N, C-alpha and C positions, 0 to 999 in steps of 0.2 A: 326483746329484752331478755326472755328467759334463756335464750343463747349464750348472749353475753354473760349473763350471771353463771352459767355453766363453766364458760372458759375462765371467768373471775375464780371461781371455786377450784378450779383444776389447777391454776397458777398458785393460789393460796395454799392447796394442799401440797404442791411440790416445792415450797419454798424451802431451802435448805438441804434439797436432795441433790444426789450426785448431778443429775442433768442439769440443774438451775446453777449450781456452784460451778459447773464445767462451762457453762454458757457465760456466766458471768466474768470469769477469766478471760474467755475469748473477748468478749465485750470491752473487758477494761484494756486489753492489749489492744485492740481496736480504736478505742477512745483516744488511747496515748498515741498511737499512730497518725491518727486522723489530726490530733492537734498540733503535732510536731509537722506533718508533711503539708498541713494545710497553710501554716505560717510560712514555711520555707518554700512551697510550691508558688505562693504569691509573690515572695520576693524574688525567687528565681524567674518567673514569668515576667515580671515587670524588668529585670535585667536584662534577660534575653530577648524580650520581644516577640511577637507572632511568629516571625521568619524562622529563628532559631528554634524556637518552641516546635515549629512545624517540621523541622530536620528530626528532631529529638523524637516526636511522636511518629514520624515515617519509620524510623529504625525500630523503635519499640513495636510498631504495628507488626513487622516481620517476625519479631521475636516470638509475640503472642501467636501468631499464626503457626510456627513451628513447635510451640509448646506441647500441643497434645502428642506430637510424635517423639520429642525429646523426653518427655516425663511417660511416654507410654499409658498414660491415663491409670497408673498403677494405684493412685491414693483409692479409687473407689473400691478395688477388689482386695487390697492389702488389708483394709480394716476388716473385711468382711473375713478373711482367711485368718485373722490373728483372734478374731472373736471366737470362730468356731474351733480353732486348734491353737491355743495359746503357747503350747509346747514347741511349736514350728515357728515362734516369732523370728529366731535369728535366720533360720532359713528363708523365710518370706522376704525379711528386710535385705539380707545379703545378696539374695538372687535378683531383687528388684534394683537394687543400688548399681549393681553390676550392669544389667540391662541399660539402664538409664544414663549411666556414663558413658557408654558406646555412642549411643543414640544422640545424647547431647552435643558430643563431640562432631558427629556427622552433621548435625543440624546447624552447630556453629559454621561449618565450612560452607553450606549450601547457602546461608544467610548472608555471608560476605560475598559470595559469588553471585548470587541473584542481584543484589544491591549494585554491585560492579557492573553488571550487564544492564541493568536499568538505568543507573547513573554514570554512563562512562566517563573517564576523565574527571570525575569530581571527587577528588580525595577525601573531602570533608564528609559526603554522605556514607561513604564505604567506612571510614574510620568510625565514625559515630555508631554505626551498625555493629562493626566489629566488637566496640567497647560496650553495647548493649547485650550482643548476644554471649559474651563471656559468662554471663550469669547462668547460661544453660548447662554450663559445664559442672556447676556445684548444685544446681536444682536436683541432682539425683539424690543428694543426701536428706533432702527435706522429705523423703520418706518415710524417715523416723518419727515424723509427727502422726502418721497412721498409728504406730505403736502408742502414742500417749493418747490418741483420740478413743483406740479402742478400750482403754482403761479410764476414760473420763479424768485424764489427768493433764488437762490444757494449762494448768497454771505453769508449768515448766515451760511450755512453749511460750507462753506469755512473757516470761522473764527474759528468755533468750531474744525474743523478736524485739522486746523493748531496748534491750542492749544495742542490737543492730541498728534499730532505727535513730537511736539517740546518736551512734557513731556516724551514721550517713548523714544526719541532720548537722552534727558540728563538722563535716567534712565539706557540706554545701555551705555552710556559713563562712568557713576558710575561703572558699572559691569566690564567694561575694565580696568578701572583704579584700581579697587580693586580684579581684577584676580578672579572672581567668577566663578562657575561651569557651565556647560551647562542648568543645571536646572533653575537657575535664568533667563537666556536667554530666554527659553522656555515661562515663563509669560509674557515676552514683548508682544508677539502677542495678548494677552488678554487685557494688560493695556490701550493700546489705544482705544479700542472698550469700555471699563468700562467708561474712561472720556468722550468719545462722546455720550454714551447713557445718561449720567448723565447731560451733557450741553444741549442736545436736549429736554430733559424733562422740564428743566428750561426755554427753550426759549419758547416752545410751551405754557406752562402755563402762561409765561410772556406777551404774544403778541396775543394769541388766546383767544376769549371769550368764545368760545365753549369748554364745559367740556368733557372729554374723558368718553364715557359710552360704557357698553358691551351690546350687544344684540343677542340674539340667532340667529333671523332671518337675522341679518346682518353677524354673524359668518358663518352661512350656505351658505349665498350668496355669500361671498368672497371664501369661500372652494370650492363651485361647479365651481366657474369661475377660481380658481387657480391650481386645481388638476391636470389639463393637463400640467401646468409648474412645478408643484412637481415631477411628473412622468418623465417628459422632462429633469429635473435638475438631477435626479438620473441616467438617461440614459447618459447625458453629462459628468456625473462622471465616467462611466464605460469606456468611449472612451477618457477622459482627465485627469483622474487620476489614473486608475487602471494599467498604465504603470509604475509608481513609486513603486507601492507595488510590482509587477513582478520583476521590476529591483532590489529592494531591496534584494527580496527572493532570487533571482538567483545569484545576483553579490555584495551583501553586501552592507552596509551603505556608503563605500568610493564612489561607483559608484553612489549611490543616490544623494549624496552631490554634487558630479562633475555636474552631470545631473541637479539638482536643481539651480546650480549657472547659468548654460547656460541658462536655461529657464528663470530665474529671469532677466538676462541681456537682453532676449530677447523681454520680456513684459514690460520693464521698461517704455516704450514711449507710453503705450497704453491709459495712461490718457487722449491723446489728441482726439483720435476716441471715446473714452468713454464719454468724456464730451460732445461732439458733439451728439452722439447718445441719450444721456440722455436728452438733452436740445430741440432736433429735435421730440422726442417721443411724448409730449403733443401737439405740433404744427401740427404734421401730423395726430393725432388723431382727432384733432379738424376739421381739413381740411376734414377728411373723413365724420364725423358727418353732416358737412354742406354741404355735397355732392359737396365741391369746384373741379373745374378744375384743381386746382393745386396740388391736392393730389397725383396722379401718378408721376407727375413731380417731386415734392420735394422728394418724396421717390427714385427715381431713380438718382436725384443728390446727395443724401446721400450716396447711393450705391456707386457711381462713385468716389466721394471723398474719401471715406473709402478705396477703393479698390486701387487707385492710390497713396494714401499716403503710404500705407502698402508696397506696391512694390517698393517704392523709399527707405524705410526704410530697406527692406530686400537686397536691393543692398549694401547699405552703411555696414550693419552689415557682409555680406558676405565677402567684401573686406577688412573690418578692425576687423574682428572677432577676431583673434588670437592675433594680436596686442593689444586689449582691455582687453582681459583676462589676458594676461602677465603683462601688466601695473597695472589693478586694483587689481587682485587676485594673481599674482604670479604664479611661475611654478608648485606649487602644484596643481593647477586647470587647468594644460594643456588640459585636455579631455574635460574641459567644452566648449572651442572654437568649437568643433565638434558638439555639441548639439545644440548652438548658430547659425551656420551656416546654418543647417539643418531646425531646427524648426521654424527660422524665415520666411521661405517661406510658412508657415502654416498660419500665421496671417492674411493674406487677406481673407482667406478662413472663418477661425472663426469670424473674425469680419462682414463679409457678412451675415452669419447666424445670427449673433446677431441683425443686422438690419432688418432682415426677420422677427423676432419675432413681431416687431411693425407692419409688414404688417399682420401678424397672427391675432394679437389682433383686428387691424384695420376692418379686414373682416370676424371678428367672426369665425376664422378657428383654435381656439385653439386644437380641438380635434384631428388635425392631427399631432399635436407635437409628441403625444405618439407613435403611428406607426413608425413615422420617425425616432424618436430617437431610438427606439426600433431596428429598423434594422441597424442603425448606430452603436450601442453599440456592437450587435452580430457581425456584420461585423469587428469591431475595437478589440474586445477581441480575435478574431481569429487572427488577425494579430500581436498583442502583444504575444501571445503563440507562434507564429510561429518565429516571427524576434528577440524577446529580449533575450530569453535563450541563443541562439549560439552567439548573435550579440551585447549583451550588451547595452552600450550608443547609439551607432550608429542606433541599431535594434529599440530601443525606440523613437529615433527621427524621423527615416523615418516612423514609424508606425504612429506618430502623424502626420506627413504632408500628408500622405495618407487618414488617416481617418478624417481630417479636409476637405479636397476635396470632401471626399463622402459625408460628411454632408452638405456640402454648395450646392451641384449641383446634387448630385445622389438620395440622400435619398426622396427627395420630387418628384422626377420624377416616383415613384411608384405608384402616386395617382392623378388622372385626376383632382382634385380640386385645387391641390397645385402646379402643373406642371408650372403656370404661374409665380411662384417666380422665376424659373430658366431663364425665358425669360427677366424678369424685370432686373435681375443680370447682364444678357449678355447684355442686351441695355445699362445698366449703364458702364459697361466695355467699350464698344464700343462708349461710348456717345451718344447714341441715346436717345434723350429724348426733 
């Protein structure tokens, strides 16, 4: 009880602080997005059915798979560079956006090519993939958000994203009313990113005096720092997305559509921990740079809050999963409830691993991301190949749960210099901070 009281005092003390206000803006944006996307996604899923939803999920899986390469994982290091050297903001953003633009275009071509090979003579699959992958050409400009986060000004990002989600939702309503095909819905994924990118650029040049410049030295420096996160992101795809490709390959688009709906419901609340982690990142990094005694304490408090929040949500979803799916999506998506009830218990592990990234950056241990994630990827792929072909949706869900536990608590135990992260997590779960 004393630890709970300590957390309560901490929250009370920081009410009104830049951290809480920044988190509040992010949460507000996510609540608005969730409210819109939940209603629209339910109507869309009912309209398209599991088969068409499976096709869209299949294409989105490849976009997510190439995201680490397209974005070069620069969001992790850009904030760090801007915090340390605000006078180089324009150089950081300009160099990063230039690199992302090139990599995004190459990834677009690769996605379309791979889907064309895997689904020969299937124009619908290839077209849906291309319409989804267009988003990668505009994601490069979302690096501007690093500038906002570094200065705890997420309210601007909130407004911009709210506008984009509103436009995208109206677009989907138009498609539903006019009975458009799945191809029109596939473009919706890219539409909001296009709007966000344009508004970010407008905001930056309207409020920031520093012009964006491209520097080879800066590009090299950013890439050297981010390459562990790029490779790590690819490994994350192996244990976080490959299950969908294998599920579709062995059990078809309908099974993937069911699984995708269950996973979407499972993750719909994660805007809350994501907002808190995003806002806490610069504060923890600053505490580490100044050798503050509060550094580890803040880290453990973040771990603890994220863990116990995820457990509470898992209990709620386990109890109400079947009812939620039936009410929202109807009997056609009955199997989605199975995925929801199992995957929900993996979220605590995945979120803890997300917080651990802050610790790795703060301690300059980025290089351990690659071997840790490589081990996790190999383990996960073996699980997928063993469990998904015979057990379908249940096999994919159980594989996800086991994989996320392995990532959070087992992968870092292989290396002496990263074993402390496991101890910090356990301390946080036991509220020892």
